[in-house]
C-alpha positions, 0 to 999 in steps of 0.5 A: 362105821370104820374109816379105812385110809388109802394105802400109801403109794411108794416108789420102786423099792431101791429108791432112796427115802427123800423124807430127810436129809441125804447123806453120803454113805459108807459104801459111796466113800469106799467106792471112791477109794478106787478113784484115789488110785485113778488120780495117782495114775493120771498124775504119774502118766502126765509126768511120764508124758510131759509134752502137749500130746501127753497132756492131751492124752492125760486130759482125755483119760481124766474125762473118761474116769470122771464121766464113769464116776459122775454118772454113778454119782447121779445114780446113787443120788436116786438109788439107796446105796445102803440096800444090798442090790445097790451095794453089789452094783457099786462093788461091781463098778469098783472092780471094773473101775480098778481094772480101768485105773490099773490100765491107765499108764498103758492106755495108748499102748497094749491095754487100750481095750481094757480102758475102753471096755471098762468104760463101756461096761460101766456106762451100759451096765449101770444104766441097764440096772437103773432102768430095771430098778426104776420100772414104773417110775417117771424117771424110767424113760429118762434113763431109757434115753440115757441108755440109748446115748451110752450104747453109742458112746460105748461103741466108740469106747470099745472101737477105740480100744481096738484101734491104734494111734490117733484113731484110738484118741479120736474114737475115745474123744467121740465117746466122751463127746457123746456123753457130754453132749447127751447131758447138754441136749437132754439125751434126746432120743427118737421116739422118747423125746428129750429130758428137761433138767427140771425132770432130774429131781436130784437131791442137791446137797448130796450131789454137791457133797459127792463132787466136793469129795472128789475134789478132796480125792484129787487134793489128797494126791498132792499131799501124798506126793509132797510127803512121798517124794522126800522119803527116798533121799537125804533132806536139804534146806531146798528140799524143805523149802520145796516141801512147804511151798508144795504144802502151801499150794495145796492148802491154797487150792483147798482154801479157794474151793472150800472156804466160802464157795463149797457150802454156799453152793451146796445150799444153793443147789439144795434150794434150787427149783432146778437142781438138775440144771446146776448138777449138770453144769456147775458140777458135772461139766465144770468140776473136771476142769478143777480136778485137772488143775489139781492133777497138773499141780500134783505133777508139778510138785513132784517135778519141783521136789525131785530137783528144787534147784533146777531151772524150769523147763518149758514142760515144768513151767507149764505144769507149775503155772498151768495147774493153778491157772486151770483150777482158777479158770474152773472155779471162776466158771463154777461161781459164774454158773452158780451165782451169775457172778464173774470172780475178777480176782480169779481172772486176775490170778490167771493173768498174773500166772500167764505173765509169770510164764513170760519170765519162766526161763529166768526163774528156778522151778522152786521160785516159780512154784512159790510164785504160783502158790503166792498167786493162789493164796492171794486169790483165796484171801480176797474171798474174805475181803468185803465188797468183792463178792455177792452176798451168799 
């Protein structure tokens, strides 16, 4: 008598094979290239609108850019980007993201509908795709809930593109708020209930690696600015000093994030019983704060390199000190969520940067930038001191 084995039960055809380690694919890295341009546009926007209103507008645009990128990252954590259908999805999203990035400098002028429309197309289109791809899978109902929330946020995004003045900003803020709130409340939808983070069975190491890549994208903008700003004029001794200070500041930010925390956090989420919780809080909600800090620091680098001997204006001082402070605050929150531990050196660094702000009017821009780079370097150095941090 011959024994017949039961057929293997397989998930939907577009899902990743979870039997081995999940690595970031080439198409995902190619997709990220659009966001290199988006970060450049945002730093230039901040430079051209160096006041409180401009900073708030740049922050709102960053959140719109971040959300369309991070929602796509969640999707490619489940779907296999090496399959043709998923690749075509990413290519289509790239095209729309590029149109959105091109429009960012005039987002609050005549290209608002391009930004709002691109946001809506990505949020709704991507979610419709995965709802179809996951038909019959337990995650299908989760993305049905997400689709309901994305329809609401996209309505606000398009309405904002059609509106003008403060109404545009408020409607876009509502769109961002809906997408952030949805993730926080499990995308509760009448008739479909709500999701638990434990239902979001993401592959933690892949998700962490994708968010680390976005940090590198933002840091790359700093490097480009440091190199490009000096190519348009003769180089003086103060220019060389500003060049070195900017480079040290960028390296310090990289070191602070990647030296001790990045790999350990990736291992933490990979081994977590609830990786969806860490993916939502530590990565989706907190990482844009660090990205904002890098963008502000890049804008500050360009201002310092443009006039190294200049006295710091109020706007310059806010950028020179505010960028590192934002990054330190974001990284302190990241460590608090991942390890339930408050990094006092990071808190101390924020306090020192605030105290420097009191004396900013008496310090040249270059000197202030050197002080800010020194503070971040000192905080990064404390990560190597025994006894200040919990065992990884």
